[in-house]
Backbone as CSV, one residue per row, in Angstrom:
resi,resn,N_x,N_y,N_z,CA_x,CA_y,CA_z,C_x,C_y,C_z
1,MET,-207.661,-28.920,-99.593,-206.763,-30.082,-99.627,-205.646,-29.870,-98.506
2,ARG,-205.101,-28.706,-98.519,-204.070,-28.377,-97.576,-204.602,-28.508,-96.118
3,ALA,-205.761,-27.993,-95.875,-206.407,-28.095,-94.587,-206.633,-29.492,-94.126
4,VAL,-207.072,-30.275,-95.087,-207.320,-31.785,-94.807,-206.017,-32.400,-94.332
5,LEU,-204.952,-32.163,-95.131,-203.671,-32.820,-94.800,-203.069,-32.323,-93.469
6,GLU,-203.191,-31.008,-93.294,-202.572,-30.453,-92.072,-203.296,-30.860,-90.802
7,ALA,-204.509,-31.285,-90.986,-205.302,-31.768,-89.778,-204.833,-33.158,-89.370
8,GLN,-203.958,-33.786,-90.162,-203.482,-35.150,-89.813,-202.197,-35.032,-89.007
9,GLY,-202.073,-35.731,-87.962,-200.877,-35.584,-87.102,-199.585,-36.125,-87.740
10,ASP,-199.703,-37.023,-88.649,-198.523,-37.626,-89.183,-198.151,-37.145,-90.617
11,LEU,-198.859,-36.131,-91.112,-198.619,-35.617,-92.442,-198.264,-34.092,-92.312
12,ARG,-197.298,-33.653,-93.148,-196.936,-32.272,-93.116,-196.832,-31.770,-94.587
13,VAL,-197.551,-30.660,-94.767,-197.498,-29.985,-96.088,-196.277,-29.063,-96.115
14,VAL,-195.382,-29.348,-97.095,-194.170,-28.535,-97.182,-194.152,-27.433,-98.244
15,GLY,-195.192,-27.495,-99.097,-195.293,-26.504,-100.208,-196.602,-26.545,-100.938
16,GLU,-196.915,-25.419,-101.565,-198.113,-25.399,-102.342,-197.888,-24.492,-103.521
17,ALA,-198.206,-24.938,-104.694,-197.905,-24.243,-105.913,-199.167,-23.756,-106.639
18,ALA,-199.016,-22.624,-107.362,-200.196,-21.996,-108.083,-200.360,-22.526,-109.489
19,ASP,-199.242,-23.114,-109.975,-199.392,-23.583,-111.382,-198.352,-24.774,-111.507
20,GLY,-198.386,-25.431,-112.743,-197.525,-26.604,-112.953,-196.056,-26.306,-112.922
21,ALA,-195.647,-25.156,-113.473,-194.175,-24.885,-113.478,-193.680,-24.584,-112.062
22,GLN,-194.542,-23.944,-111.235,-194.120,-23.737,-109.921,-194.099,-25.066,-109.106
23,ALA,-195.017,-25.924,-109.399,-195.083,-27.214,-108.755,-193.783,-27.989,-108.967
24,VAL,-193.275,-27.997,-110.236,-192.035,-28.647,-110.557,-190.841,-28.047,-109.792
25,ALA,-190.814,-26.684,-109.839,-189.663,-26.028,-109.142,-189.694,-26.289,-107.672
26,LEU,-190.907,-26.248,-107.054,-191.034,-26.435,-105.591,-190.683,-27.821,-105.180
27,ALA,-191.128,-28.786,-106.024,-190.908,-30.184,-105.694,-189.445,-30.510,-105.788
28,ARG,-188.686,-29.931,-106.743,-187.295,-30.105,-106.815,-186.559,-29.541,-105.679
29,ALA,-186.997,-28.357,-105.221,-186.349,-27.631,-104.141,-186.661,-28.259,-102.773
30,LEU,-187.881,-28.667,-102.558,-188.289,-29.124,-101.267,-188.211,-30.650,-101.090
31,ARG,-188.144,-31.367,-102.135,-187.997,-32.880,-102.124,-189.045,-33.505,-101.284
32,PRO,-190.361,-33.328,-101.525,-191.384,-33.949,-100.738,-191.425,-35.414,-101.113
33,HIS,-192.059,-36.235,-100.146,-192.196,-37.639,-100.464,-193.311,-37.904,-101.419
34,VAL,-194.389,-37.006,-101.339,-195.607,-37.188,-102.207,-196.013,-35.855,-102.740
35,VAL,-196.430,-35.859,-103.996,-196.899,-34.637,-104.629,-198.340,-34.957,-105.060
36,LEU,-199.289,-33.997,-104.640,-200.633,-34.112,-105.120,-200.725,-33.127,-106.339
37,MET,-200.911,-33.738,-107.562,-200.765,-32.896,-108.742,-202.173,-32.722,-109.442
38,ASP,-202.614,-31.496,-109.476,-203.885,-31.237,-110.160,-203.634,-31.430,-111.670
39,VAL,-204.589,-32.061,-112.317,-204.504,-32.332,-113.731,-204.531,-31.012,-114.524
40,ARG,-205.379,-30.131,-114.211,-205.526,-28.950,-115.036,-205.082,-27.746,-114.282
41,MET,-203.894,-27.223,-114.687,-203.316,-26.049,-114.090,-202.793,-25.062,-115.200
42,PRO,-202.640,-23.773,-114.881,-202.086,-22.900,-115.817,-200.600,-23.090,-116.007
43,VAL,-200.026,-22.447,-117.025,-198.606,-22.493,-117.393,-198.135,-23.868,-117.859
44,LEU,-198.299,-24.878,-116.951,-197.915,-26.253,-117.248,-198.963,-27.115,-116.599
45,ASP,-199.636,-28.020,-117.437,-200.662,-28.825,-116.850,-200.042,-30.013,-116.105
46,GLY,-200.899,-30.713,-115.384,-200.482,-31.761,-114.524,-199.771,-32.924,-115.243
47,LEU,-200.190,-33.215,-116.440,-199.507,-34.252,-117.262,-198.058,-33.865,-117.505
48,ALA,-197.913,-32.657,-118.034,-196.514,-32.196,-118.378,-195.676,-32.033,-117.173
49,ALA,-196.300,-31.587,-116.068,-195.515,-31.414,-114.841,-195.092,-32.776,-114.302
50,THR,-195.939,-33.734,-114.404,-195.614,-35.162,-113.923,-194.457,-35.715,-114.742
51,ARG,-194.566,-35.555,-116.112,-193.458,-35.989,-116.902,-192.174,-35.298,-116.578
52,GLU,-192.194,-34.026,-116.319,-191.005,-33.333,-115.990,-190.395,-33.740,-114.642
53,LEU,-191.181,-33.984,-113.681,-190.700,-34.408,-112.345,-190.147,-35.815,-112.410
54,LEU,-190.618,-36.684,-113.297,-190.161,-38.044,-113.329,-189.160,-38.268,-114.356
55,ARG,-188.651,-37.167,-115.017,-187.528,-37.354,-115.932,-186.306,-37.801,-115.110
56,PRO,-185.475,-38.756,-115.719,-184.251,-39.163,-114.942,-183.427,-37.960,-114.521
57,GLY,-183.096,-37.911,-113.271,-182.266,-36.753,-112.796,-180.910,-37.158,-112.418
58,ALA,-180.369,-36.468,-111.386,-178.998,-36.855,-110.849,-178.972,-38.250,-110.292
59,PRO,-177.824,-38.963,-110.365,-177.714,-40.261,-109.833,-178.078,-40.303,-108.367
60,GLY,-178.878,-41.219,-107.966,-179.276,-41.371,-106.565,-180.433,-40.480,-106.189
61,GLU,-180.873,-39.595,-107.111,-182.031,-38.699,-106.737,-183.319,-39.452,-106.975
62,ARG,-184.204,-39.497,-105.965,-185.442,-40.252,-106.134,-186.567,-39.286,-106.355
63,PRO,-187.326,-39.490,-107.424,-188.447,-38.652,-107.697,-189.512,-38.807,-106.596
64,PRO,-190.388,-37.826,-106.405,-191.498,-38.022,-105.470,-192.477,-38.974,-105.977
65,ARG,-193.376,-39.501,-105.048,-194.505,-40.215,-105.559,-195.533,-39.241,-105.938
66,ILE,-196.250,-39.451,-107.027,-197.186,-38.480,-107.562,-198.621,-39.034,-107.613
67,LEU,-199.583,-38.326,-106.950,-200.969,-38.679,-107.032,-201.630,-37.534,-107.838
68,VAL,-202.246,-37.960,-108.921,-202.958,-36.971,-109.791,-204.317,-36.702,-109.178
69,VAL,-204.657,-35.400,-109.072,-205.924,-35.007,-108.490,-206.805,-34.450,-109.608
70,THR,-208.034,-35.028,-109.715,-208.918,-34.724,-110.809,-210.413,-34.693,-110.387
71,THR,-211.183,-34.006,-111.240,-212.653,-34.035,-110.978,-213.350,-35.235,-111.552
72,PHE,-212.823,-35.576,-112.707,-213.498,-36.755,-113.489,-212.505,-37.930,-113.606
73,GLU,-212.876,-39.106,-113.101,-211.937,-40.264,-113.211,-211.720,-40.700,-114.616
74,ASN,-212.632,-40.418,-115.536,-212.436,-40.879,-116.883,-211.745,-39.880,-117.829
75,ASP,-211.122,-38.939,-117.234,-210.322,-37.926,-117.975,-209.104,-38.589,-118.607
76,ASP,-208.925,-38.391,-119.926,-207.794,-39.032,-120.605,-206.488,-38.490,-120.022
77,TYR,-206.396,-37.289,-119.541,-205.284,-36.730,-118.927,-204.816,-37.561,-117.758
78,VAL,-205.755,-38.046,-117.028,-205.409,-39.014,-115.899,-204.702,-40.261,-116.401
79,TYR,-205.290,-40.796,-117.436,-204.663,-42.064,-117.981,-203.266,-41.726,-118.468
80,GLN,-203.065,-40.643,-119.167,-201.741,-40.373,-119.698,-200.798,-40.062,-118.590
81,ALA,-201.290,-39.418,-117.491,-200.387,-39.148,-116.330,-199.940,-40.494,-115.685
82,LEU,-200.875,-41.423,-115.614,-200.519,-42.757,-115.049,-199.523,-43.420,-115.925
83,ARG,-199.717,-43.295,-117.249,-198.710,-43.933,-118.177,-197.385,-43.291,-118.001
84,ALA,-197.402,-41.982,-117.682,-196.131,-41.218,-117.594,-195.439,-41.559,-116.263
85,GLY,-196.076,-42.247,-115.355,-195.388,-42.657,-114.172,-196.028,-42.232,-112.831
86,ALA,-197.152,-41.529,-112.951,-197.831,-41.168,-111.703,-198.291,-42.454,-111.000
87,ASP,-198.399,-42.348,-109.630,-198.609,-43.586,-108.854,-200.069,-43.895,-108.597
88,GLY,-200.925,-42.968,-108.966,-202.282,-43.181,-108.786,-203.061,-41.863,-108.894
89,PHE,-204.347,-41.877,-108.554,-205.076,-40.610,-108.653,-206.151,-40.488,-107.641
90,LEU,-206.549,-39.276,-107.339,-207.499,-38.964,-106.319,-208.630,-38.105,-106.960
91,LEU,-209.890,-38.375,-106.599,-210.899,-37.520,-107.055,-211.066,-36.328,-106.089
92,LYS,-211.354,-35.211,-106.672,-211.455,-33.986,-105.767,-212.660,-34.173,-104.795
93,ARG,-213.566,-34.982,-105.042,-214.723,-35.175,-104.114,-214.419,-36.262,-103.104
94,SER,-213.208,-36.789,-103.058,-212.883,-37.786,-102.045,-213.078,-37.204,-100.669
95,ARG,-213.405,-38.104,-99.750,-213.564,-37.697,-98.319,-212.220,-37.447,-97.711
96,PRO,-212.059,-36.546,-96.742,-210.816,-36.323,-96.077,-210.037,-37.485,-95.646
97,ALA,-210.733,-38.539,-95.094,-210.070,-39.721,-94.650,-209.415,-40.453,-95.870
98,GLU,-210.199,-40.432,-97.036,-209.653,-41.114,-98.223,-208.367,-40.385,-98.745
99,ILE,-208.356,-39.011,-98.689,-207.278,-38.286,-99.138,-206.038,-38.585,-98.278
100,ALA,-206.237,-38.564,-96.999,-205.061,-38.835,-96.047,-204.582,-40.272,-96.289
101,HIS,-205.478,-41.249,-96.450,-205.097,-42.611,-96.668,-204.301,-42.740,-98.000
102,ALA,-204.797,-42.067,-98.934,-204.050,-42.073,-100.267,-202.615,-41.623,-100.107
103,VAL,-202.376,-40.523,-99.440,-201.080,-39.953,-99.305,-200.213,-40.941,-98.518
104,ARG,-200.720,-41.508,-97.425,-199.964,-42.529,-96.668,-199.568,-43.704,-97.521
105,LEU,-200.482,-44.166,-98.353,-200.201,-45.377,-99.208,-199.086,-44.945,-100.210
106,ALA,-199.229,-43.789,-100.760,-198.214,-43.347,-101.716,-196.849,-43.197,-101.074
107,ALA,-196.813,-42.646,-99.932,-195.591,-42.395,-99.156,-194.903,-43.750,-98.831
108,ALA,-195.734,-44.806,-98.598,-195.162,-46.102,-98.192,-194.824,-46.908,-99.471
109,GLY,-195.006,-46.322,-100.662,-194.652,-47.009,-101.912,-195.756,-47.893,-102.471
110,GLU,-196.967,-47.739,-101.964,-198.069,-48.535,-102.523,-198.779,-47.720,-103.539
111,SER,-199.250,-48.288,-104.614,-199.957,-47.598,-105.621,-201.422,-47.503,-105.273
112,LEU,-202.020,-46.348,-105.708,-203.438,-46.215,-105.416,-204.225,-46.132,-106.691
113,LEU,-205.105,-47.083,-106.906,-205.904,-47.139,-108.169,-207.388,-47.326,-107.871
114,PHE,-208.178,-46.776,-108.764,-209.593,-47.002,-108.741,-209.856,-47.952,-109.919
115,PRO,-209.841,-49.228,-109.590,-209.947,-50.248,-110.732,-211.050,-49.984,-111.754
116,SER,-212.227,-49.646,-111.282,-213.339,-49.423,-112.267,-213.028,-48.333,-113.201
117,ALA,-212.425,-47.227,-112.671,-212.106,-46.116,-113.467,-210.954,-46.483,-114.435
118,ILE,-210.012,-47.195,-114.001,-208.944,-47.654,-114.795,-209.448,-48.538,-115.981
119,ARG,-210.433,-49.453,-115.615,-210.956,-50.297,-116.674,-211.574,-49.459,-117.769
120,ARG,-212.360,-48.321,-117.373,-212.952,-47.543,-118.355,-211.943,-46.795,-119.197
121,LEU,-210.958,-46.331,-118.563,-209.918,-45.620,-119.344,-209.137,-46.544,-120.261
122,ALA,-208.908,-47.813,-119.803,-208.089,-48.731,-120.556,-208.890,-49.196,-121.787
123,ALA,-210.248,-49.191,-121.757,-211.042,-49.691,-122.808,-210.637,-49.143,-124.196
124,GLY,-210.306,-47.867,-124.218,-209.976,-47.256,-125.548,-208.453,-47.131,-125.807
125,HIS,-207.624,-47.840,-125.044,-206.229,-47.648,-125.147,-205.461,-49.039,-125.443
126,GLY,-205.969,-49.796,-126.316,-205.296,-50.975,-126.707,-203.931,-50.711,-127.248
127,ASN,-202.987,-51.564,-126.938,-201.540,-51.299,-127.331,-200.859,-52.596,-127.765
128,PRO,-200.701,-52.887,-129.038,-200.082,-54.118,-129.465,-198.657,-54.322,-128.920
129,ALA,-197.975,-53.154,-128.728,-196.631,-53.225,-128.236,-196.578,-53.756,-126.860
130,ALA,-197.643,-53.336,-126.062,-197.733,-53.814,-124.754,-197.985,-55.314,-124.653
131,ARG,-198.794,-55.840,-125.622,-199.050,-57.259,-125.651,-197.786,-58.050,-125.980
132,ALA,-196.984,-57.422,-126.907,-195.717,-58.109,-127.286,-194.789,-58.111,-126.099
133,ALA,-194.761,-57.003,-125.368,-193.858,-56.853,-124.195,-194.248,-57.938,-123.106
134,LEU,-195.573,-58.072,-122.914,-196.014,-59.067,-121.910,-195.679,-60.429,-122.270
135,ASP,-195.926,-60.711,-123.646,-195.530,-62.059,-124.102,-194.090,-62.426,-123.882
136,ARG,-193.227,-61.347,-124.100,-191.742,-61.516,-123.964,-191.423,-61.706,-122.471
137,ALA,-192.221,-61.143,-121.610,-191.923,-61.268,-120.158,-191.990,-62.705,-119.630
138,ALA,-192.828,-63.538,-120.256,-192.892,-64.946,-119.948,-193.200,-65.145,-118.465
139,LEU,-194.282,-64.529,-117.984,-194.612,-64.688,-116.599,-194.958,-66.144,-116.306
140,THR,-194.607,-66.531,-115.136,-195.013,-67.938,-114.681,-196.478,-67.869,-114.358
141,GLY,-197.084,-69.049,-114.164,-198.535,-69.086,-113.839,-198.826,-68.271,-112.617
142,ARG,-198.037,-68.421,-111.594,-198.273,-67.728,-110.350,-198.148,-66.261,-110.519
143,GLU,-197.105,-65.791,-111.270,-196.943,-64.385,-111.549,-198.125,-63.782,-112.234
144,ALA,-198.667,-64.539,-113.232,-199.819,-64.122,-114.033,-200.998,-63.954,-113.070
145,GLU,-201.220,-64.869,-112.076,-202.249,-64.704,-111.096,-202.100,-63.515,-110.352
146,VAL,-200.899,-63.196,-109.880,-200.601,-62.099,-109.031,-200.928,-60.790,-109.860
147,LEU,-200.465,-60.720,-111.145,-200.746,-59.601,-111.913,-202.284,-59.329,-112.048
148,ARG,-203.017,-60.395,-112.309,-204.458,-60.232,-112.473,-205.082,-59.661,-111.170
149,LEU,-204.631,-60.073,-110.047,-205.162,-59.540,-108.770,-204.671,-58.179,-108.521
150,MET,-203.429,-57.807,-108.937,-202.983,-56.476,-108.834,-203.867,-55.545,-109.670
151,ALA,-204.251,-56.067,-110.884,-205.099,-55.218,-111.814,-206.486,-54.997,-111.195
152,ARG,-206.876,-55.891,-110.308,-208.193,-55.689,-109.653,-208.040,-54.728,-108.452
153,GLY,-206.869,-54.197,-108.156,-206.637,-53.263,-107.135,-206.375,-53.828,-105.735
154,LEU,-206.040,-55.175,-105.682,-205.721,-55.785,-104.431,-204.317,-55.436,-103.986
155,ASN,-204.138,-55.264,-102.640,-202.779,-54.990,-102.189,-202.101,-56.395,-101.852
156,ASN,-200.897,-56.328,-101.338,-200.154,-57.564,-101.138,-200.843,-58.475,-100.165
157,GLY,-201.368,-57.895,-99.051,-202.041,-58.696,-98.066,-203.291,-59.363,-98.583
158,GLU,-204.024,-58.681,-99.404,-205.266,-59.195,-99.976,-204.940,-60.281,-101.026
159,ILE,-203.819,-60.073,-101.770,-203.391,-61.087,-102.767,-202.932,-62.385,-101.934
160,ALA,-202.220,-62.178,-100.912,-201.797,-63.315,-100.110,-202.892,-64.102,-99.580
161,GLU,-203.953,-63.386,-99.089,-205.141,-64.130,-98.635,-205.848,-64.843,-99.765
162,GLN,-206.002,-64.167,-100.888,-206.673,-64.816,-102.032,-205.981,-66.034,-102.488
163,LEU,-204.665,-65.994,-102.592,-203.896,-67.121,-103.106,-203.408,-68.100,-102.062
164,VAL,-203.645,-67.809,-100.786,-203.185,-68.610,-99.668,-201.701,-68.692,-99.667
165,LEU,-201.062,-67.484,-99.671,-199.603,-67.388,-99.663,-199.234,-66.488,-98.538
166,GLY,-197.893,-66.490,-98.175,-197.332,-65.504,-97.241,-197.208,-64.158,-97.910
167,VAL,-197.317,-63.061,-97.191,-197.168,-61.759,-97.739,-195.784,-61.554,-98.423
168,GLN,-194.714,-62.094,-97.751,-193.393,-61.916,-98.310,-193.300,-62.636,-99.607
169,THR,-193.965,-63.767,-99.755,-193.970,-64.578,-100.979,-194.602,-63.717,-102.123
170,VAL,-195.702,-63.098,-101.778,-196.432,-62.220,-102.712,-195.488,-61.041,-103.114
171,LYS,-194.830,-60.437,-102.140,-193.911,-59.335,-102.477,-192.817,-59.762,-103.515
172,THR,-192.340,-61.023,-103.324,-191.343,-61.520,-104.251,-191.934,-61.694,-105.567
173,HIS,-193.176,-62.162,-105.667,-193.831,-62.387,-107.008,-194.028,-60.976,-107.672
174,VAL,-194.512,-60.018,-106.838,-194.741,-58.694,-107.413,-193.466,-58.074,-107.929
175,SER,-192.351,-58.240,-107.164,-191.070,-57.699,-107.626,-190.647,-58.341,-108.956
176,SER,-190.897,-59.650,-109.047,-190.478,-60.369,-110.270,-191.365,-59.889,-111.432
177,VAL,-192.678,-59.662,-111.239,-193.566,-59.204,-112.271,-193.025,-57.782,-112.818
178,LEU,-192.769,-56.926,-111.838,-192.315,-55.598,-112.259,-191.030,-55.646,-112.995
179,ALA,-190.116,-56.518,-112.614,-188.791,-56.667,-113.237,-189.004,-57.184,-114.711
180,LYS,-189.839,-58.171,-114.802,-190.043,-58.794,-116.138,-190.733,-57.872,-117.062
181,LEU,-191.649,-56.985,-116.573,-192.340,-56.118,-117.424,-191.598,-54.767,-117.646
182,GLY,-190.479,-54.586,-116.845,-189.749,-53.339,-116.941,-190.614,-52.190,-116.393
183,ALA,-191.438,-52.480,-115.428,-192.418,-51.499,-114.875,-191.824,-50.838,-113.683
184,ARG,-192.014,-49.436,-113.602,-191.473,-48.735,-112.482,-192.146,-49.131,-111.208
185,ASP,-193.439,-49.395,-111.234,-194.169,-49.703,-110.052,-195.462,-50.478,-110.343
186,ARG,-196.285,-50.736,-109.407,-197.485,-51.498,-109.615,-198.406,-50.834,-110.642
187,THR,-198.528,-49.547,-110.564,-199.439,-48.813,-111.479,-199.078,-49.090,-112.940
188,GLN,-197.752,-49.008,-113.161,-197.259,-49.233,-114.575,-197.547,-50.654,-115.035
189,ALA,-197.399,-51.565,-114.072,-197.640,-53.001,-114.429,-199.103,-53.215,-114.741
190,VAL,-200.033,-52.572,-113.955,-201.402,-52.706,-114.154,-201.864,-52.082,-115.488
191,ILE,-201.259,-50.966,-115.807,-201.582,-50.344,-117.168,-201.108,-51.248,-118.306
192,ALA,-199.953,-51.900,-118.133,-199.495,-52.762,-119.146,-200.391,-53.991,-119.298
193,ALA,-200.943,-54.429,-118.134,-201.860,-55.559,-118.202,-203.134,-55.224,-118.931
194,TYR,-203.662,-53.995,-118.784,-204.866,-53.588,-119.472,-204.582,-53.272,-120.948
195,GLU,-203.495,-52.502,-121.271,-203.247,-52.135,-122.594,-202.952,-53.336,-123.479
196,SER,-202.380,-54.380,-122.928,-201.972,-55.617,-123.704,-203.164,-56.460,-123.899
197,GLY,-204.278,-56.198,-123.207,-205.401,-57.157,-123.296,-205.245,-58.363,-122.338
198,PHE,-204.166,-58.441,-121.561,-204.020,-59.549,-120.651,-205.171,-59.521,-119.618
199,VAL,-205.598,-58.343,-119.201,-206.742,-58.152,-118.363,-207.805,-57.411,-119.184
200,GLY,-208.982,-57.830,-119.245,-210.050,-57.160,-119.927,-210.682,-56.057,-119.138
201,PRO,-211.194,-54.953,-119.769,-211.791,-53.861,-119.024,-212.961,-54.320,-118.136
202,SER,-213.630,-55.398,-118.489,-214.804,-55.829,-117.749,-214.527,-56.840,-116.675
203,GLU,-213.257,-57.232,-116.522,-212.919,-58.273,-115.518,-213.028,-57.737,-114.112
204,GLU,-213.517,-58.600,-113.267,-213.704,-58.158,-111.828,-212.592,-58.988,-111.038
């Protein structure tokens, strides 16, 4: 993974950890933009390390973007890490270009999801509280459309094309959806959409 990233001219690896506890310590010391977090590590697993890094810190301190790295996309640890605030996940078998692209997306604040995998993970995680929260959010018709397309894995440009809207208009709708759902980012909004049943696991 390190060799793949260091081969990119625009990406720089600032640290590498042998276990989850070291990953947390290094991330806090080095303040990277993106952390690639293995799900299964000694001392502290990737789920616990993700939760630790995303705990509210000092005022003004921004946590890193976190991409969970896993062998199996249907691992429940991955789902729990996404619920804890990870921004997306990568399969270890991903091609070098996919890995680099994922890091760039995360650094730019875009979430990276594999919709089919998320649908499978969501199938067993119904959450009545999420349904109630989504009902309280009172999304407009357009916001609901935007959320459905977000859940399918479309980015802002693709949503704009699908709905025949300007990209800036879509960004405004996305921001409104996140605010109404109390979601940290797109990933959290998509999880809420699946857990609430607003989007079904089989929807395309």
